[in-house]
MOPAC internal coordinates of N, CA, C and O (Angstrom, degrees):
PM7 1SCF
backbone

  N    0.0000 0     0.00 0     0.00 0    0    0    0
  C    1.4309 1     0.00 0     0.00 0    1    0    0
  C    1.5631 1   106.71 1     0.00 0    2    1    0
  O    1.2310 1   121.12 1   -55.10 1    3    2    1
  N    1.3571 1   115.46 1   124.90 1    3    2    1
  C    1.4514 1   117.30 1  -175.33 1    5    3    2
  C    1.5566 1   116.51 1   -60.24 1    6    5    3
  O    1.2310 1   121.65 1   142.34 1    7    6    5
  N    1.4033 1   114.45 1   -37.66 1    7    6    5
  C    1.4431 1   113.80 1   177.80 1    9    7    6
  C    1.5529 1   112.00 1   -56.94 1   10    9    7
  O    1.2310 1   120.50 1   145.95 1   11   10    9
  N    1.3610 1   116.64 1   -34.05 1   11   10    9
  C    1.5204 1   119.42 1  -179.94 1   13   11   10
  C    1.4685 1   109.08 1   -67.29 1   14   13   11
  O    1.2310 1   119.03 1   148.73 1   15   14   13
  N    1.3900 1   119.46 1   -31.27 1   15   14   13
  C    1.4802 1   118.71 1   178.54 1   17   15   14
  C    1.4969 1   110.89 1   -64.47 1   18   17   15
  O    1.2310 1   121.98 1   134.28 1   19   18   17
  N    1.3503 1   113.82 1   -45.72 1   19   18   17
  C    1.5033 1   118.88 1   176.10 1   21   19   18
  C    1.5060 1   109.03 1   -59.50 1   22   21   19
  O    1.2310 1   116.24 1   125.31 1   23   22   21
  N    1.2472 1   124.74 1   -54.69 1   23   22   21
  C    1.3891 1   127.15 1  -174.26 1   25   23   22
  C    1.5436 1   109.71 1   -60.36 1   26   25   23
  O    1.2310 1   120.55 1   136.72 1   27   26   25
  N    1.3589 1   116.55 1   -43.28 1   27   26   25
  C    1.4385 1   117.85 1   176.03 1   29   27   26
  C    1.5097 1   113.96 1   -61.29 1   30   29   27
  O    1.2310 1   121.41 1   140.35 1   31   30   29
  N    1.3420 1   114.90 1   -39.65 1   31   30   29
  C    1.4803 1   117.38 1   177.34 1   33   31   30
  C    1.5616 1   114.13 1   -63.87 1   34   33   31
  O    1.2310 1   122.02 1   145.65 1   35   34   33
  N    1.3431 1   113.73 1   -34.35 1   35   34   33
  C    1.5243 1   117.98 1   178.17 1   37   35   34
  C    1.6412 1   106.24 1   -70.87 1   38   37   35
  O    1.2310 1   121.12 1   142.16 1   39   38   37
  N    1.2640 1   115.46 1   -37.84 1   39   38   37
  C    1.4481 1   115.04 1  -178.88 1   41   39   38
  C    1.7055 1   109.16 1   -68.96 1   42   41   39
  O    1.2310 1   123.42 1   131.26 1   43   42   41
  N    1.2397 1   111.06 1   -48.74 1   43   42   41
  C    1.4587 1   116.99 1  -177.94 1   45   43   42
  C    1.5001 1   117.68 1   -61.60 1   46   45   43
  O    1.2310 1   122.91 1   162.34 1   47   46   45
  N    1.3589 1   112.02 1   -17.66 1   47   46   45
  C    1.5582 1   117.01 1   175.22 1   49   47   46
  C    1.4713 1   106.07 1  -105.88 1   50   49   47
  O    1.2310 1   119.74 1  -157.79 1   51   50   49
  N    1.2569 1   118.09 1    22.21 1   51   50   49
  C    1.4847 1   118.23 1   169.79 1   53   51   50
  C    1.5319 1   116.00 1    66.53 1   54   53   51
  O    1.2310 1   121.56 1  -158.25 1   55   54   53
  N    1.3630 1   114.62 1    21.75 1   55   54   53
  C    1.5597 1   118.58 1  -179.35 1   57   55   54
  C    1.4220 1   111.79 1    52.47 1   58   57   55
  O    1.2310 1   119.17 1  -143.08 1   59   58   57
  N    1.2926 1   119.19 1    36.92 1   59   58   57
  C    1.4820 1   119.16 1  -176.84 1   61   59   58
  C    1.6189 1   114.71 1  -117.84 1   62   61   59
  O    1.2310 1   122.22 1  -167.42 1   63   62   61
  N    1.2953 1   113.35 1    12.58 1   63   62   61
  C    1.4313 1   118.98 1  -174.15 1   65   63   62
  C    1.3825 1   120.28 1  -126.62 1   66   65   63
  O    1.2310 1   116.76 1   -17.37 1   67   66   65
  N    1.2431 1   123.77 1   162.63 1   67   66   65
  C    1.5363 1   122.96 1  -171.89 1   69   67   66
  C    1.5871 1   110.60 1   -93.15 1   70   69   67
  O    1.2310 1   121.40 1    -7.04 1   71   70   69
  N    1.2969 1   114.93 1   172.96 1   71   70   69
  C    1.5302 1   120.27 1  -179.55 1   73   71   70
  C    1.5539 1   111.56 1   -48.84 1   74   73   71
  O    1.2310 1   122.10 1   128.79 1   75   74   73
  N    1.3415 1   113.59 1   -51.21 1   75   74   73
  C    1.4998 1   113.05 1  -175.13 1   77   75   74
  C    1.4749 1   116.37 1   -60.45 1   78   77   75
  O    1.2310 1   120.24 1   141.59 1   79   78   77
  N    1.3388 1   117.14 1   -38.41 1   79   78   77
  C    1.4728 1   121.65 1   179.42 1   81   79   78
  C    1.5040 1   108.99 1   -66.77 1   82   81   79
  O    1.2310 1   119.28 1   135.93 1   83   82   81
  N    1.3427 1   118.98 1   -44.07 1   83   82   81
  C    1.4522 1   119.35 1  -179.53 1   85   83   82
  C    1.4763 1   111.65 1   -63.68 1   86   85   83
  O    1.2310 1   118.75 1   139.01 1   87   86   85
  N    1.3127 1   119.99 1   -40.99 1   87   86   85
  C    1.4836 1   122.47 1   178.22 1   89   87   86
  C    1.5990 1   111.28 1   -63.46 1   90   89   87
  O    1.2310 1   123.47 1   139.10 1   91   90   89
  N    1.3954 1   110.95 1   -40.90 1   91   90   89
  C    1.4778 1   113.65 1   174.52 1   93   91   90
  C    1.5636 1   114.11 1   -58.57 1   94   93   91
  O    1.2310 1   121.91 1   138.49 1   95   94   93
  N    1.3605 1   113.94 1   -41.51 1   95   94   93
  C    1.4134 1   119.18 1   176.56 1   97   95   94
  C    1.5481 1   115.95 1   -56.02 1   98   97   95
  O    1.2310 1   126.51 1   129.77 1   99   98   97
  N    1.3587 1   105.08 1   -50.23 1   99   98   97
  C    1.5096 1   113.78 1  -177.21 1  101   99   98
  C    1.6119 1   109.40 1   -64.97 1  102  101   99
  O    1.2310 1   122.32 1   143.39 1  103  102  101
  N    1.4048 1   113.16 1   -36.61 1  103  102  101
  C    1.4712 1   111.74 1   176.88 1  105  103  102
  C    1.5576 1   117.14 1   -79.27 1  106  105  103
  O    1.2310 1   120.73 1   176.15 1  107  106  105
  N    1.2856 1   116.21 1    -3.85 1  107  106  105
  C    1.4712 1   119.53 1   177.96 1  109  107  106
  C    1.4288 1   108.88 1    79.83 1  110  109  107
  O    1.2310 1   116.05 1  -152.32 1  111  110  109
  N    1.2082 1   125.11 1    27.68 1  111  110  109
  C    1.5576 1   127.83 1  -179.09 1  113  111  110
  C    1.5356 1   107.79 1   -65.06 1  114  113  111
  O    1.2310 1   121.78 1   -37.14 1  115  114  113
  N    1.3301 1   114.20 1   142.86 1  115  114  113
  C    1.4588 1   122.14 1  -177.83 1  117  115  114
  C    1.5212 1   106.92 1  -100.38 1  118  117  115
  O    1.2310 1   119.31 1  -102.00 1  119  118  117
  N    1.3076 1   118.91 1    78.00 1  119  118  117
  C    1.5187 1   120.45 1  -179.39 1  121  119  118
  C    1.4632 1   112.29 1  -112.29 1  122  121  119
  O    1.2310 1   119.81 1   -25.61 1  123  122  121
  N    1.2281 1   117.97 1   154.39 1  123  122  121
  C    1.4326 1   128.07 1   178.85 1  125  123  122
  C    1.5315 1   108.27 1   -47.84 1  126  125  123
  O    1.2310 1   121.66 1   127.54 1  127  126  125
  N    1.3745 1   114.43 1   -52.46 1  127  126  125
  C    1.5010 1   114.91 1  -174.61 1  129  127  126
  C    1.5450 1   111.18 1   -68.87 1  130  129  127
  O    1.2310 1   118.60 1   148.71 1  131  130  129
  N    1.2497 1   120.27 1   -31.29 1  131  130  129
  C    1.4187 1   119.97 1   176.71 1  133  131  130
  C    1.6253 1   109.91 1   -66.60 1  134  133  131
  O    1.2310 1   122.39 1   137.56 1  135  134  133
  N    1.1970 1   113.03 1   -42.44 1  135  134  133
  C    1.5029 1   116.83 1   175.22 1  137  135  134
  C    1.5844 1   112.60 1   -63.80 1  138  137  135
  O    1.2310 1   122.75 1   136.91 1  139  138  137
  N    1.2845 1   112.33 1   -43.09 1  139  138  137
  C    1.4879 1   117.24 1  -175.50 1  141  139  138
  C    1.5887 1   107.49 1   -63.07 1  142  141  139
  O    1.2310 1   119.56 1   138.71 1  143  142  141
  N    1.2475 1   118.44 1   -41.29 1  143  142  141
  C    1.5440 1   120.86 1  -177.19 1  145  143  142
  C    1.4970 1   110.31 1   -88.18 1  146  145  143
  O    1.2310 1   120.23 1  -178.11 1  147  146  145
  N    1.4469 1   117.17 1     1.89 1  147  146  145
  C    1.4092 1   121.98 1  -175.33 1  149  147  146
  C    1.5463 1   121.44 1    57.70 1  150  149  147
  O    1.2310 1   124.27 1  -152.85 1  151  150  149
  N    1.3372 1   109.41 1    27.15 1  151  150  149
  C    1.4921 1   118.33 1   179.98 1  153  151  150
  C    1.4720 1   112.37 1   -74.09 1  154  153  151
  O    1.2310 1   118.61 1   172.06 1  155  154  153
  N    1.3822 1   120.26 1    -7.94 1  155  154  153
  C    1.4011 1   124.71 1   171.22 1  157  155  154
  C    1.4935 1   111.43 1   -74.85 1  158  157  155
  O    1.2310 1   121.25 1  -179.46 1  159  158  157
  N    1.3527 1   115.22 1     0.54 1  159  158  157
  C    1.5302 1   117.92 1  -176.13 1  161  159  158
  C    1.5955 1   110.08 1  -113.79 1  162  161  159
  O    1.2310 1   121.82 1   175.35 1  163  162  161
  N    1.3864 1   114.12 1    -4.65 1  163  162  161
  C    1.4499 1   110.52 1   179.20 1  165  163  162
  C    1.4907 1   114.76 1   -86.48 1  166  165  163
  O    1.2310 1   120.61 1   -14.91 1  167  166  165
  N    1.3654 1   116.45 1   165.09 1  167  166  165
  C    1.4108 1   119.86 1  -170.11 1  169  167  166
  C    1.5024 1   118.04 1   -60.73 1  170  169  167
  O    1.2310 1   122.41 1   148.65 1  171  170  169
  N    1.4061 1   112.99 1   -31.35 1  171  170  169
  C    1.4848 1   117.14 1  -177.02 1  173  171  170
  C    1.5517 1   113.55 1   -94.46 1  174  173  171
  O    1.2310 1   122.50 1  -170.20 1  175  174  173
  N    1.3634 1   112.81 1     9.80 1  175  174  173
  C    1.5407 1   116.28 1   176.52 1  177  175  174
  C    1.5864 1   105.46 1   -68.33 1  178  177  175
  O    1.2310 1   120.66 1   -59.69 1  179  178  177
  N    1.3385 1   116.34 1   120.31 1  179  178  177
  C    1.5121 1   119.63 1   176.19 1  181  179  178
  C    1.4828 1   113.58 1    80.70 1  182  181  179
  O    1.2310 1   119.15 1  -174.46 1  183  182  181
  N    1.3456 1   119.23 1     5.54 1  183  182  181
  C    1.4633 1   123.46 1  -176.22 1  185  183  182
  C    1.5264 1   112.29 1   -72.85 1  186  185  183
  O    1.2310 1   122.34 1   161.11 1  187  186  185
  N    1.3261 1   113.12 1   -18.89 1  187  186  185
  C    1.5128 1   117.77 1   175.47 1  189  187  186
  C    1.4073 1   119.66 1  -109.22 1  190  189  187
  O    1.2310 1   120.03 1  -156.70 1  191  190  189
  N    1.3420 1   117.54 1    23.30 1  191  190  189
  C    1.3414 1   120.50 1  -175.44 1  193  191  190
  C    1.5749 1   117.55 1   -71.72 1  194  193  191
  O    1.2310 1   123.07 1   175.32 1  195  194  193
  N    1.4259 1   111.73 1    -4.68 1  195  194  193
  C    1.4595 1   116.70 1   177.56 1  197  195  194
  C    1.5136 1   110.40 1   -84.86 1  198  197  195
  O    1.2310 1   119.55 1  -178.09 1  199  198  197
  N    1.2491 1   118.45 1     1.91 1  199  198  197
  C    1.5439 1   123.42 1   176.62 1  201  199  198
  C    1.5426 1   108.89 1  -123.83 1  202  201  199
  O    1.2310 1   119.74 1   -11.22 1  203  202  201
  N    1.3136 1   118.10 1   168.78 1  203  202  201
  C    1.4639 1   118.90 1   177.91 1  205  203  202
  C    1.5264 1   111.77 1  -104.62 1  206  205  203
  O    1.2310 1   120.69 1    -6.76 1  207  206  205
  N    1.3645 1   116.28 1   173.24 1  207  206  205
  C    1.4147 1   126.77 1  -168.63 1  209  207  206
  C    1.5980 1   105.71 1   -57.62 1  210  209  207
  O    1.2310 1   120.92 1   137.39 1  211  210  209
  N    1.2512 1   115.84 1   -42.61 1  211  210  209
  C    1.5610 1   124.80 1  -172.87 1  213  211  210
  C    1.4959 1   105.88 1   -60.61 1  214  213  211
  O    1.2310 1   120.36 1   136.47 1  215  214  213
  N    1.3280 1   116.92 1   -43.53 1  215  214  213
  C    1.4784 1   121.58 1  -173.78 1  217  215  214
  C    1.4426 1   107.46 1   -67.32 1  218  217  215
  O    1.2310 1   118.88 1   136.06 1  219  218  217
  N    1.3792 1   119.74 1   -43.94 1  219  218  217
  C    1.4225 1   119.37 1  -178.03 1  221  219  218
  C    1.5631 1   112.14 1   -69.17 1  222  221  219
  O    1.2310 1   119.72 1   146.17 1  223  222  221
  N    1.2515 1   118.13 1   -33.83 1  223  222  221
  C    1.4381 1   121.24 1   175.39 1  225  223  222
  C    1.5650 1   112.16 1   -61.32 1  226  225  223
  O    1.2310 1   122.72 1   134.67 1  227  226  225
  N    1.3828 1   112.39 1   -45.33 1  227  226  225
  C    1.4670 1   119.27 1   176.73 1  229  227  226
  C    1.4938 1   110.02 1   -58.26 1  230  229  227
  O    1.2310 1   121.50 1   136.06 1  231  230  229
  N    1.3212 1   114.73 1   -43.94 1  231  230  229
  C    1.4756 1   116.50 1  -179.04 1  233  231  230
  C    1.5994 1   110.96 1   -67.89 1  234  233  231
  O    1.2310 1   119.05 1   144.14 1  235  234  233
  N    1.2469 1   119.42 1   -35.86 1  235  234  233
  C    1.4286 1   122.94 1  -178.56 1  237  235  234
  C    1.5418 1   103.34 1   -64.11 1  238  237  235
  O    1.2310 1   119.69 1   133.14 1  239  238  237
  N    1.3899 1   118.21 1   -46.86 1  239  238  237
  C    1.5509 1   123.22 1   179.31 1  241  239  238
  C    1.5275 1   109.42 1   -51.14 1  242  241  239
  O    1.2310 1   123.41 1   126.29 1  243  242  241
  N    1.3943 1   111.07 1   -53.71 1  243  242  241
  C    1.4377 1   114.34 1   176.10 1  245  243  242
  C    1.5024 1   121.64 1   -54.53 1  246  245  243
  O    1.2310 1   122.37 1   136.80 1  247  246  245
  N    1.2897 1   113.07 1   -43.20 1  247  246  245
  C    1.4394 1   118.81 1   176.49 1  249  247  246
  C    1.6143 1   112.41 1   -60.33 1  250  249  247
  O    1.2310 1   125.48 1   138.59 1  251  250  249
  N    1.3686 1   107.08 1   -41.41 1  251  250  249
  C    1.5576 1   112.81 1   176.41 1  253  251  250
  C    1.6072 1   111.54 1   -61.21 1  254  253  251
  O    1.2310 1   122.31 1   138.76 1  255  254  253
  N    1.3493 1   113.19 1   -41.24 1  255  254  253
  C    1.4545 1   120.27 1  -177.22 1  257  255  254
  C    1.5707 1   108.48 1   -69.95 1  258  257  255
  O    1.2310 1   120.94 1   145.63 1  259  258  257
  N    1.2992 1   115.81 1   -34.37 1  259  258  257
  C    1.4696 1   117.56 1   176.67 1  261  259  258
  C    1.6239 1   114.97 1   -83.38 1  262  261  259
  O    1.2310 1   123.24 1  -176.27 1  263  262  261
  N    1.3380 1   111.39 1     3.73 1  263  262  261
  C    1.4702 1   117.44 1   178.05 1  265  263  262
  C    1.4904 1   112.11 1    58.81 1  266  265  263
  O    1.2310 1   121.28 1  -145.12 1  267  266  265
  N    1.3527 1   115.17 1    34.88 1  267  266  265
  C    1.5055 1   118.36 1   169.33 1  269  267  266
  C    1.4081 1   116.23 1   -85.23 1  270  269  267
  O    1.2310 1   122.06 1   146.22 1  271  270  269
  N    1.4249 1   113.65 1   -33.78 1  271  270  269
  C    1.3770 1   127.25 1   171.80 1  273  271  270
  C    1.5727 1   110.58 1  -122.69 1  274  273  271
  O    1.2310 1   120.36 1   -15.85 1  275  274  273
  N    1.3168 1   116.92 1   164.15 1  275  274  273
  C    1.4882 1   118.70 1   172.77 1  277  275  274
  C    1.5525 1   107.69 1  -145.50 1  278  277  275
  O    1.2310 1   123.15 1   -18.52 1  279  278  277
  N    1.2514 1   111.56 1   161.48 1  279  278  277
  C    1.4977 1   120.25 1   172.84 1  281  279  278
  C    1.5519 1   108.18 1   -94.80 1  282  281  279
  O    1.2310 1   122.66 1   -39.31 1  283  282  281
  N    1.3543 1   112.50 1   140.69 1  283  282  281
  C    1.3973 1   119.93 1  -174.87 1  285  283  282
  C    1.5928 1   106.60 1  -127.85 1  286  285  283
  O    1.2310 1   117.94 1   -55.43 1  287  286  285
  N    1.2732 1   121.53 1   124.57 1  287  286  285
  C    1.4109 1   123.41 1   173.67 1  289  287  286
  C    1.6320 1   112.08 1   104.83 1  290  289  287
  O    1.2310 1   121.29 1   -25.54 1  291  290  289
  N    1.2011 1   115.13 1   154.46 1  291  290  289
  C    1.5344 1   115.01 1  -175.05 1  293  291  290
  C    1.4557 1   116.97 1  -100.87 1  294  293  291
  O    1.2310 1   116.75 1   127.76 1  295  294  293
  N    1.3657 1   123.79 1   -52.24 1  295  294  293
  C    1.4222 1   124.42 1   179.98 1  297  295  294
  C    1.4241 1   108.96 1   -70.92 1  298  297  295
  O    1.2310 1   119.40 1   121.68 1  299  298  297
  N    1.2721 1   118.76 1   -58.32 1  299  298  297
  C    1.4855 1   124.51 1  -177.32 1  301  299  298
  C    1.5770 1   107.66 1  -115.31 1  302  301  299
  O    1.2310 1   119.42 1  -102.89 1  303  302  301
  N    1.3458 1   118.72 1    77.11 1  303  302  301
  C    1.4069 1   122.20 1   178.77 1  305  303  302
  C    1.5077 1   116.42 1   -61.83 1  306  305  303
  O    1.2310 1   118.39 1   -46.13 1  307  306  305
  N    1.4143 1   120.67 1   133.87 1  307  306  305
  C    1.3639 1   117.87 1   173.53 1  309  307  306
  C    1.5589 1   105.52 1  -113.92 1  310  309  307
  O    1.2310 1   124.62 1   -16.50 1  311  310  309
  N    1.3742 1   108.74 1   163.50 1  311  310  309
  C    1.5101 1   113.41 1  -179.94 1  313  311  310
  C    1.5557 1   109.07 1   -98.84 1  314  313  311
  O    1.2310 1   121.08 1   -40.51 1  315  314  313
  N    1.3106 1   115.54 1   139.49 1  315  314  313
  C    1.4467 1   121.26 1  -178.44 1  317  315  314
  C    1.5314 1   109.88 1  -135.26 1  318  317  315
  O    1.2310 1   119.88 1   -32.16 1  319  318  317
  N    1.2780 1   117.83 1   147.84 1  319  318  317
  C    1.4315 1   117.11 1   174.76 1  321  319  318
  C    1.5512 1   112.22 1   -75.90 1  322  321  319
  O    1.2310 1   120.46 1   -40.07 1  323  322  321
  N    1.2934 1   116.73 1   139.93 1  323  322  321
  C    1.4459 1   123.73 1   174.72 1  325  323  322
  C    1.4950 1   110.31 1   -79.99 1  326  325  323
  O    1.2310 1   118.47 1    -7.05 1  327  326  325
  N    1.3224 1   120.52 1   172.95 1  327  326  325
  C    1.5079 1   120.63 1   177.41 1  329  327  326
  C    1.5522 1   108.15 1   -58.06 1  330  329  327
  O    1.2310 1   119.59 1   143.06 1  331  330  329
  N    1.3810 1   118.39 1   -36.94 1  331  330  329
  C    1.4139 1   120.56 1   174.40 1  333  331  330
  C    1.4744 1   116.55 1   -56.82 1  334  333  331
  O    1.2310 1   123.36 1   137.35 1  335  334  333
  N    1.3927 1   111.16 1   -42.65 1  335  334  333
  C    1.4682 1   116.76 1  -176.41 1  337  335  334
  C    1.5003 1   108.40 1   -75.59 1  338  337  335
  O    1.2310 1   119.70 1   148.77 1  339  338  337
  N    1.3872 1   118.17 1   -31.23 1  339  338  337
  C    1.4939 1   117.03 1   173.40 1  341  339  338
  C    1.5547 1   111.71 1   -67.43 1  342  341  339
  O    1.2310 1   119.02 1   142.77 1  343  342  341
  N    1.2084 1   119.47 1   -37.23 1  343  342  341
  C    1.4870 1   122.80 1   177.73 1  345  343  342
  C    1.5257 1   108.99 1   -64.24 1  346  345  343
  O    1.2310 1   119.57 1   144.72 1  347  346  345
  N    1.3189 1   118.42 1   -35.28 1  347  346  345
  C    1.5522 1   124.79 1   177.53 1  349  347  346
  C    1.5187 1   105.02 1   -61.78 1  350  349  347
  O    1.2310 1   121.95 1   116.85 1  351  350  349
  N    1.3530 1   113.87 1   -63.15 1  351  350  349
  C    1.5095 1   121.46 1  -170.68 1  353  351  350
  C    1.5678 1   108.68 1   -63.99 1  354  353  351
  O    1.2310 1   118.93 1   156.21 1  355  354  353
  N    1.2659 1   119.65 1   -23.79 1  355  354  353
  C    1.5306 1   116.20 1   179.84 1  357  355  354
  C    1.4971 1   112.36 1   -90.71 1  358  357  355
  O    1.2310 1   121.94 1  -177.37 1  359  358  357
  N    1.4068 1   113.89 1     2.63 1  359  358  357
  C    1.5440 1   113.37 1   172.07 1  361  359  358
  C    1.5238 1   109.81 1    99.04 1  362  361  359
  O    1.2310 1   117.14 1   175.05 1  363  362  361
  N    1.3324 1   123.04 1    -4.95 1  363  362  361
  C    1.4683 1   121.88 1  -177.67 1  365  363  362
  C    1.4402 1   117.65 1   -63.43 1  366  365  363
  O    1.2310 1   120.64 1   160.15 1  367  366  365
  N    1.4369 1   116.37 1   -19.85 1  367  366  365
  C    1.4510 1   119.53 1  -179.80 1  369  367  366
  C    1.5639 1   109.63 1  -112.25 1  370  369  367
  O    1.2310 1   119.41 1  -171.47 1  371  370  369
  N    1.2672 1   118.74 1     8.53 1  371  370  369
  C    1.4468 1   122.30 1   177.80 1  373  371  370
  C    1.4535 1   121.25 1   -85.13 1  374  373  371
  O    1.2310 1   120.10 1   180.00 1  375  374  373

């Protein structure tokens, strides 16, 4: 499930990054920032390369609308899992 790929990437990057970075991780982008944080070594790196960037952005917007994830911070907002998102990733809704 694609939503789980996004949520897993958010968790595996310690919920400290913004939407663009998370999408880059999922797409398997080779950026300086991804290499700097070793995000090219996490399980979800490149897991979404079967889709394009617009698809992932739409999915993130949908997860925000469903309150599965939220943005935190003003100037440099990061995305985090909500309690609902944590329940989903821990298997409470499976």
